[in-house]
DSSP file (Angstrom, degrees, kcal/mol; ACC not computed):
  #  RESIDUE AA STRUCTURE BP1 BP2  ACC     N-H-->O    O-->H-N    N-H-->O    O-->H-N    TCO  KAPPA ALPHA  PHI   PSI    X-CA   Y-CA   Z-CA
    1    1 A M     >        0   0    0      0, 0.0     4,-2.1     0, 0.0     3,-0.2   0.000 360.0 360.0 360.0 -31.7   23.7   -4.3   74.7
    2    2 A A  H  >  +     0   0    0      1,-0.2     4,-2.4     2,-0.2     5,-0.2   0.863 360.0  53.0 -58.8 -38.5   22.4   -4.7   71.2
    3    3 A W  H  > S+     0   0    0      2,-0.2     4,-2.5     1,-0.2    -1,-0.2   0.888 106.7  52.9 -66.1 -37.8   18.8   -4.5   72.3
    4    4 A F  H  > S+     0   0    0     -3,-0.2     4,-2.6     2,-0.2    -2,-0.2   0.938 110.5  46.7 -59.3 -48.1   19.6   -1.2   74.0
    5    5 A W  H  X S+     0   0    0     -4,-2.1     4,-2.6     1,-0.2    -2,-0.2   0.893 112.6  51.8 -60.0 -40.7   21.1    0.2   70.8
    6    6 A L  H  X S+     0   0    0     -4,-2.4     4,-2.2     2,-0.2    -2,-0.2   0.923 110.4  46.3 -66.3 -43.2   18.1   -1.1   68.9
    7    7 A I  H  X S+     0   0    0     -4,-2.5     4,-1.9     2,-0.2    -1,-0.2   0.918 113.3  49.2 -64.9 -42.4   15.6    0.5   71.2
    8    8 A L  H  X S+     0   0    0     -4,-2.6     4,-2.0     1,-0.2    -2,-0.2   0.911 108.9  53.6 -62.6 -41.5   17.5    3.8   71.1
    9    9 A G  H  X S+     0   0    0     -4,-2.6     4,-1.4     1,-0.2    -1,-0.2   0.882 106.6  52.2 -57.6 -42.8   17.6    3.6   67.3
   10   10 A G  H  X S+     0   0    0     -4,-2.2     4,-1.5     1,-0.2    -1,-0.2   0.849 106.2  54.1 -64.7 -34.8   13.9    3.3   67.3
   11   11 A C  H  X S+     0   0    0     -4,-1.9     4,-1.7     1,-0.2    -2,-0.2   0.896 106.3  51.5 -65.1 -38.7   13.5    6.3   69.5
   12   12 A F  H  X S+     0   0    0     -4,-2.0     4,-2.6     1,-0.2    -1,-0.2   0.797 103.2  60.3 -68.5 -25.0   15.6    8.3   67.0
   13   13 A E  H  X S+     0   0    0     -4,-1.4     4,-2.2     2,-0.2    -1,-0.2   0.910 103.4  49.9 -65.5 -38.4   13.2    7.1   64.3
   14   14 A V  H  X S+     0   0    0     -4,-1.5     4,-2.2     1,-0.2    -2,-0.2   0.901 108.9  54.8 -64.8 -37.0   10.4    8.8   66.2
   15   15 A G  H  X S+     0   0    0     -4,-1.7     4,-2.7     1,-0.2    -2,-0.2   0.936 109.4  44.4 -59.4 -47.0   12.7   11.9   66.2
   16   16 A F  H  X S+     0   0    0     -4,-2.6     4,-1.9     1,-0.2    -1,-0.2   0.881 113.5  50.1 -72.0 -31.9   13.2   11.9   62.4
   17   17 A T  H  X S+     0   0    0     -4,-2.2     4,-0.8     2,-0.2    -1,-0.2   0.895 112.5  47.3 -67.3 -35.9    9.5   11.3   61.7
   18   18 A T  H >< S+     0   0    0     -4,-2.2     3,-0.8    -5,-0.2     4,-0.5   0.931 113.1  48.2 -68.4 -44.1    8.5   14.1   64.1
   19   19 A C  H >X S+     0   0    0     -4,-2.7     3,-1.7     1,-0.2     4,-0.7   0.857 101.3  66.2 -61.8 -33.9   11.1   16.5   62.5
   20   20 A L  H >< S+     0   0    0     -4,-1.9     3,-0.5     1,-0.3     4,-0.4   0.806  91.4  63.2 -59.3 -30.3    9.8   15.5   59.0
   21   21 A R  T << S+     0   0    0     -4,-0.8    -1,-0.3    -3,-0.8    -2,-0.2   0.785 112.6  34.4 -62.7 -27.0    6.5   17.2   59.9
   22   22 A F  T <4 S+     0   0    0     -3,-1.7    -1,-0.2    -4,-0.5     9,-0.2   0.426  85.5  96.8-112.3   0.7    8.3   20.5   60.2
   23   23 A V    <X> -     0   0    0     -4,-0.7     5,-2.7    -3,-0.5     4,-1.0   0.797  69.5-152.6 -67.1 -28.7   11.1   20.5   57.6
   24   24 A D  T >45S-     0   0    0     -4,-0.4     3,-1.2     1,-0.2    -3,-0.1   0.961  75.9 -35.9  55.7  59.9    8.9   22.4   55.1
   25   25 A G  T 345S-     0   0    0      1,-0.2    -1,-0.2    -5,-0.2    -5,-0.0   0.778 110.4 -65.8  65.1  26.7   10.6   21.0   52.0
   26   26 A F  T 345S+     0   0    0     -6,-0.1    -1,-0.2     2,-0.1    -2,-0.2   0.701 115.8 113.0  63.3  24.6   13.9   21.1   53.8
   27   27 A R  T <<5 +     0   0    0     -3,-1.2     2,-1.2    -4,-1.0    -3,-0.2   0.705  53.7  80.1 -90.3 -23.5   13.8   24.9   53.9
   28   28 A N  S  ><S-     0   0    0     -5,-2.7     4,-2.3     1,-0.2     5,-0.2  -0.714  70.9-165.8 -85.9  99.3   13.4   25.0   57.8
   29   29 A I  H  > S+     0   0    0     -2,-1.2     4,-2.6     1,-0.2     5,-0.2   0.886  77.9  50.5 -61.6 -47.0   17.1   24.6   58.6
   30   30 A P  H  > S+     0   0    0      0, 0.0     4,-2.2     0, 0.0    -1,-0.2   0.926 115.8  42.6 -59.0 -44.3   16.8   23.7   62.3
   31   31 A W  H  > S+     0   0    0     -9,-0.2     4,-2.5     2,-0.2    -2,-0.2   0.839 112.7  53.8 -67.5 -33.1   14.2   21.0   61.8
   32   32 A T  H  X S+     0   0    0     -4,-2.3     4,-2.6     2,-0.2    -1,-0.2   0.894 109.1  48.8 -67.6 -41.1   16.1   19.7   58.7
   33   33 A I  H  X S+     0   0    0     -4,-2.6     4,-2.8     2,-0.2     5,-0.3   0.933 111.1  50.5 -61.8 -46.6   19.3   19.4   60.9
   34   34 A G  H  X S+     0   0    0     -4,-2.2     4,-2.4    -5,-0.2    -2,-0.2   0.901 111.2  48.9 -56.0 -43.3   17.2   17.6   63.5
   35   35 A F  H  X S+     0   0    0     -4,-2.5     4,-2.9     2,-0.2     5,-0.2   0.948 113.4  45.3 -61.1 -49.3   15.9   15.3   60.8
   36   36 A L  H  X S+     0   0    0     -4,-2.6     4,-2.4     2,-0.2    -2,-0.2   0.885 114.6  47.7 -66.7 -39.2   19.3   14.5   59.3
   37   37 A V  H  X S+     0   0    0     -4,-2.8     4,-2.6     2,-0.2     5,-0.2   0.932 114.2  47.7 -67.1 -44.1   20.9   13.9   62.7
   38   38 A S  H  X S+     0   0    0     -4,-2.4     4,-2.7    -5,-0.3     5,-0.2   0.907 112.4  48.4 -64.7 -43.0   18.1   11.7   63.8
   39   39 A V  H  X S+     0   0    0     -4,-2.9     4,-2.4     2,-0.2     5,-0.3   0.934 112.4  49.6 -63.2 -43.7   18.1    9.7   60.6
   40   40 A G  H  X S+     0   0    0     -4,-2.4     4,-2.4    -5,-0.2    -2,-0.2   0.950 115.4  41.8 -61.5 -49.2   21.9    9.2   60.8
   41   41 A L  H  X S+     0   0    0     -4,-2.6     4,-2.4     2,-0.2     5,-0.2   0.883 113.4  52.6 -65.4 -38.2   21.8    8.1   64.4
   42   42 A S  H  X S+     0   0    0     -4,-2.7     4,-2.2    -5,-0.2    -1,-0.2   0.940 113.6  43.0 -63.0 -46.0   18.8    5.9   64.0
   43   43 A M  H  X S+     0   0    0     -4,-2.4     4,-2.7    -5,-0.2    -2,-0.2   0.916 113.9  51.2 -65.9 -42.8   20.3    4.0   61.0
   44   44 A A  H  X S+     0   0    0     -4,-2.4     4,-1.9    -5,-0.3    -1,-0.2   0.891 111.6  47.7 -63.2 -37.6   23.7    3.7   62.7
   45   45 A L  H  X S+     0   0    0     -4,-2.4     4,-2.6     2,-0.2    -1,-0.2   0.878 110.8  51.2 -70.3 -38.6   22.1    2.3   65.8
   46   46 A L  H  X S+     0   0    0     -4,-2.2     4,-2.4    -5,-0.2    -2,-0.2   0.929 111.8  47.9 -62.2 -44.4   20.1   -0.2   63.7
   47   47 A E  H  < S+     0   0    0     -4,-2.7     4,-0.3     2,-0.2    -2,-0.2   0.900 111.5  50.0 -64.3 -39.9   23.2   -1.3   61.9
   48   48 A L  H >< S+     0   0    0     -4,-1.9     3,-1.1     1,-0.2     4,-0.4   0.924 112.9  46.1 -61.9 -48.0   25.1   -1.7   65.2
   49   49 A A  H >X S+     0   0    0     -4,-2.6     4,-2.7     1,-0.2     3,-1.7   0.875 104.7  62.2 -68.3 -34.0   22.3   -3.7   66.8
   50   50 A S  T 3< S+     0   0    0     -4,-2.4    -1,-0.2     1,-0.3     5,-0.2   0.524  84.9  75.8 -73.9  -1.2   22.0   -5.9   63.7
   51   51 A R  T <4 S+     0   0    0     -3,-1.1    -1,-0.3    -4,-0.3    -2,-0.2   0.806 117.5  16.0 -70.0 -29.4   25.5   -7.1   64.1
   52   52 A T  T <4 S+     0   0    0     -3,-1.7    -2,-0.2    -4,-0.4    54,-0.1   0.768 120.3  65.2-110.4 -45.1   24.1   -9.3   66.9
   53   53 A I  S  < S-     0   0    0     -4,-2.7    52,-0.1    53,-0.1    -1,-0.1  -0.634  99.1 -97.9 -80.6 133.2   20.4   -9.4   66.4
   54   54 A P     >  -     0   0    0      0, 0.0     4,-3.2     0, 0.0     3,-0.4  -0.257  34.3-122.9 -53.8 139.9   19.1  -11.1   63.3
   55   55 A M  H  > S+     0   0    0      1,-0.2     4,-3.1    -5,-0.2     5,-0.3   0.874 107.9  52.7 -56.5 -45.2   18.5   -8.4   60.7
   56   56 A G  H  > S+     0   0    0      1,-0.2     4,-1.9     2,-0.2    -1,-0.2   0.892 114.7  42.7 -60.5 -41.2   14.8   -9.3   60.1
   57   57 A T  H  > S+     0   0    0     -3,-0.4     4,-2.7     2,-0.2     5,-0.3   0.937 114.5  50.7 -68.2 -48.9   14.1   -9.2   63.8
   58   58 A A  H  X S+     0   0    0     -4,-3.2     4,-3.1     1,-0.2     5,-0.2   0.942 113.1  45.4 -55.7 -49.9   16.1   -6.0   64.3
   59   59 A Y  H  X S+     0   0    0     -4,-3.1     4,-3.1     1,-0.2     5,-0.3   0.928 112.8  49.6 -60.3 -48.2   14.3   -4.2   61.4
   60   60 A A  H  X S+     0   0    0     -4,-1.9     4,-2.1    -5,-0.3    -1,-0.2   0.917 115.0  43.6 -60.7 -44.8   10.9   -5.3   62.5
   61   61 A V  H  X S+     0   0    0     -4,-2.7     4,-3.0     2,-0.2     5,-0.2   0.938 114.3  50.1 -66.3 -47.7   11.4   -4.2   66.1
   62   62 A W  H  X S+     0   0    0     -4,-3.1     4,-2.3    -5,-0.3    -2,-0.2   0.936 114.5  44.8 -55.5 -48.0   13.1   -0.9   65.0
   63   63 A G  H  X S+     0   0    0     -4,-3.1     4,-2.8    -5,-0.2    -1,-0.2   0.848 112.6  52.0 -67.2 -33.9   10.2   -0.1   62.7
   64   64 A G  H  X S+     0   0    0     -4,-2.1     4,-3.0    -5,-0.3     5,-0.2   0.931 109.5  47.9 -65.5 -44.7    7.7   -1.1   65.3
   65   65 A I  H  X S+     0   0    0     -4,-3.0     4,-2.8     2,-0.2     5,-0.2   0.908 113.9  48.3 -60.0 -43.6    9.2    1.2   67.9
   66   66 A G  H  X S+     0   0    0     -4,-2.3     4,-2.7    -5,-0.2    -2,-0.2   0.941 113.6  46.3 -65.7 -45.2    9.3    4.0   65.3
   67   67 A A  H  X S+     0   0    0     -4,-2.8     4,-2.3     2,-0.2    -2,-0.2   0.928 114.8  46.8 -57.9 -46.7    5.7    3.4   64.3
   68   68 A L  H  X S+     0   0    0     -4,-3.0     4,-2.3     2,-0.2    -2,-0.2   0.946 115.0  46.2 -63.3 -49.7    4.4    3.1   67.9
   69   69 A G  H  X S+     0   0    0     -4,-2.8     4,-3.0    -5,-0.2     5,-0.2   0.908 111.6  51.2 -60.7 -43.7    6.3    6.2   68.9
   70   70 A T  H  X S+     0   0    0     -4,-2.7     4,-2.3    -5,-0.2    -1,-0.2   0.904 110.1  48.9 -64.9 -40.1    5.2    8.2   66.0
   71   71 A V  H  X S+     0   0    0     -4,-2.3     4,-2.1     2,-0.2    -1,-0.2   0.917 112.4  48.8 -62.2 -44.4    1.5    7.3   66.6
   72   72 A L  H  X S+     0   0    0     -4,-2.3     4,-3.0     2,-0.2     5,-0.3   0.914 111.1  49.6 -63.9 -42.4    1.8    8.3   70.2
   73   73 A V  H  X>S+     0   0    0     -4,-3.0     4,-2.8     1,-0.2     5,-1.0   0.914 110.6  51.6 -63.3 -39.5    3.5   11.6   69.3
   74   74 A G  H  X5S+     0   0    0     -4,-2.3     6,-2.7    -5,-0.2     4,-0.5   0.886 114.1  42.9 -61.5 -37.6    0.7   12.3   66.8
   75   75 A I  H  X5S+     0   0    0     -4,-2.1     4,-0.7     4,-0.2    -2,-0.2   0.959 122.4  37.4 -69.8 -50.7   -1.9   11.6   69.5
   76   76 A W  H  <5S+     0   0    0     -4,-3.0    -2,-0.2    -5,-0.2    -3,-0.2   0.906 130.6  23.4 -74.3 -44.5   -0.2   13.5   72.3
   77   77 A W  H  <5S+     0   0    0     -4,-2.8    -3,-0.2    -5,-0.3    -1,-0.1   0.772 129.3  35.7 -96.1 -28.1    1.3   16.5   70.4
   78   78 A F  H  <<S-     0   0    0     -5,-1.0    -3,-0.2    -4,-0.5    -2,-0.1   0.346  98.9-117.1-114.8   8.7   -0.8   16.9   67.3
   79   79 A G     <  +     0   0    0     -4,-0.7    -4,-0.2    -6,-0.2    -3,-0.1   0.706  50.4 167.1  70.8  19.4   -4.3   16.0   68.4
   80   80 A E        -     0   0    0     -6,-2.7    -1,-0.2    -7,-0.1    -2,-0.0  -0.290  48.4 -82.2 -66.1 157.2   -4.6   12.9   66.1
   81   81 A P        -     0   0    0      0, 0.0    -1,-0.1     0, 0.0    -6,-0.0  -0.251  37.2-169.1 -63.3 146.6   -7.6   10.6   67.0
   82   82 A A        +     0   0    0     -3,-0.1    -2,-0.0    -7,-0.1   -10,-0.0  -0.433  23.5 164.2-132.3  57.3   -7.1    8.1   69.8
   83   83 A G     >  -     0   0    0      1,-0.1     4,-2.4     4,-0.0     5,-0.2  -0.199  52.8 -98.4 -75.9 173.2  -10.2    5.9   69.4
   84   84 A A  H  > S+     0   0    0      1,-0.2     4,-2.5     2,-0.2     5,-0.2   0.861 122.2  50.1 -59.9 -40.3  -10.6    2.5   71.0
   85   85 A A  H  > S+     0   0    0      2,-0.2     4,-2.2     1,-0.2    -1,-0.2   0.920 110.5  50.3 -68.1 -40.3   -9.6    0.5   67.9
   86   86 A R  H  > S+     0   0    0      2,-0.2     4,-2.0     1,-0.2    -2,-0.2   0.916 112.6  47.2 -61.2 -43.3   -6.5    2.6   67.4
   87   87 A I  H  X S+     0   0    0     -4,-2.4     4,-2.2     2,-0.2    -2,-0.2   0.908 110.9  50.8 -63.3 -43.7   -5.5    2.1   71.0
   88   88 A A  H  X S+     0   0    0     -4,-2.5     4,-2.0     1,-0.2    -1,-0.2   0.896 110.7  49.3 -62.4 -39.0   -6.2   -1.6   70.8
   89   89 A L  H  X S+     0   0    0     -4,-2.2     4,-2.4     2,-0.2    -1,-0.2   0.866 108.2  54.5 -70.3 -34.8   -4.0   -1.8   67.6
   90   90 A I  H  X S+     0   0    0     -4,-2.0     4,-2.5     2,-0.2    -1,-0.2   0.933 108.4  48.3 -62.8 -44.4   -1.2    0.1   69.4
   91   91 A F  H  X S+     0   0    0     -4,-2.2     4,-2.2     1,-0.2    -2,-0.2   0.881 110.0  53.0 -63.9 -36.4   -1.3   -2.5   72.2
   92   92 A G  H  X S+     0   0    0     -4,-2.0     4,-2.3     2,-0.2    -1,-0.2   0.909 107.8  50.3 -63.2 -40.0   -1.2   -5.2   69.5
   93   93 A L  H  X S+     0   0    0     -4,-2.4     4,-2.6     2,-0.2    -2,-0.2   0.940 109.8  50.7 -63.8 -45.6    1.9   -3.6   68.0
   94   94 A V  H  X S+     0   0    0     -4,-2.5     4,-2.7     1,-0.2    -1,-0.2   0.902 109.8  50.8 -57.2 -41.6    3.6   -3.5   71.5
   95   95 A A  H  X S+     0   0    0     -4,-2.2     4,-2.5     2,-0.2    -1,-0.2   0.898 109.2  50.0 -66.1 -40.0    2.8   -7.1   71.9
   96   96 A C  H  X S+     0   0    0     -4,-2.3     4,-2.6     2,-0.2    -2,-0.2   0.921 110.7  49.3 -63.9 -44.7    4.3   -8.0   68.6
   97   97 A I  H  X S+     0   0    0     -4,-2.6     4,-2.0     2,-0.2    -2,-0.2   0.955 113.4  47.5 -60.2 -48.1    7.6   -6.0   69.4
   98   98 A A  H  X S+     0   0    0     -4,-2.7     4,-2.1     1,-0.2    -2,-0.2   0.920 110.8  51.9 -61.2 -41.2    7.8   -7.8   72.8
   99   99 A G  H  X S+     0   0    0     -4,-2.5     4,-1.8     1,-0.2    -1,-0.2   0.907 108.2  50.2 -59.9 -44.2    7.2  -11.1   71.1
  100  100 A L  H  X S+     0   0    0     -4,-2.6     4,-1.5     1,-0.2    -1,-0.2   0.856 109.4  52.2 -62.9 -36.3   10.0  -10.5   68.6
  101  101 A K  H  < S+     0   0    0     -4,-2.0     4,-0.3    -5,-0.2    -1,-0.2   0.899 111.0  48.7 -65.8 -38.8   12.3   -9.6   71.5
  102  102 A L  H  < S+     0   0    0     -4,-2.1    -2,-0.2     1,-0.2    -1,-0.2   0.819 127.1  23.2 -72.3 -31.4   11.4  -12.9   73.2
  103  103 A V  H  < S+     0   0    0     -4,-1.8    -1,-0.2    -5,-0.2    -2,-0.2   0.410  99.1  94.9-113.4  -0.9   11.9  -15.2   70.2
  104  104 A G  S  < S-     0   0    0     -4,-1.5   -47,-0.2    -5,-0.2    -3,-0.1   0.611  73.5-144.6 -75.1 -13.0   14.3  -13.0   68.2
  105  105 A G        +     0   0    0     -4,-0.3    -1,-0.2     1,-0.1   -52,-0.1  -0.376  51.5 100.7  79.0-165.4   17.6  -14.4   69.2
  106  106 A G              0   0    0      1,-0.2   -53,-0.1   -54,-0.1    -1,-0.1  -0.153 360.0 360.0  70.8-172.4   20.7  -12.3   69.6
  107  107 A H              0   0    0      0, 0.0    -1,-0.2     0, 0.0   -54,-0.1   0.367 360.0 360.0-110.0 360.0   22.1  -11.1   72.9
């Protein structure tokens, strides 16, 4: 169950980085609320997962999921570049996250 919480926490990390784009100095209240809720849930789920999964592994996977998701949101929603090198590096990031899951211990 810890891996489920960790993956979900990584998804909320994507949520808070996406919201961060729109908070406008924390003056845009709906996006600011979305940011704060996403940060709180993301951190809480990371903490919950790290009770079972070694902290270094949990943090690396959580951050990797957030980075991967944020890059994909940037490409799909905001028209950021998606060149061959960038896509190859995204696949490398996915491989590293999967590798940490395989060797990371925990339940």
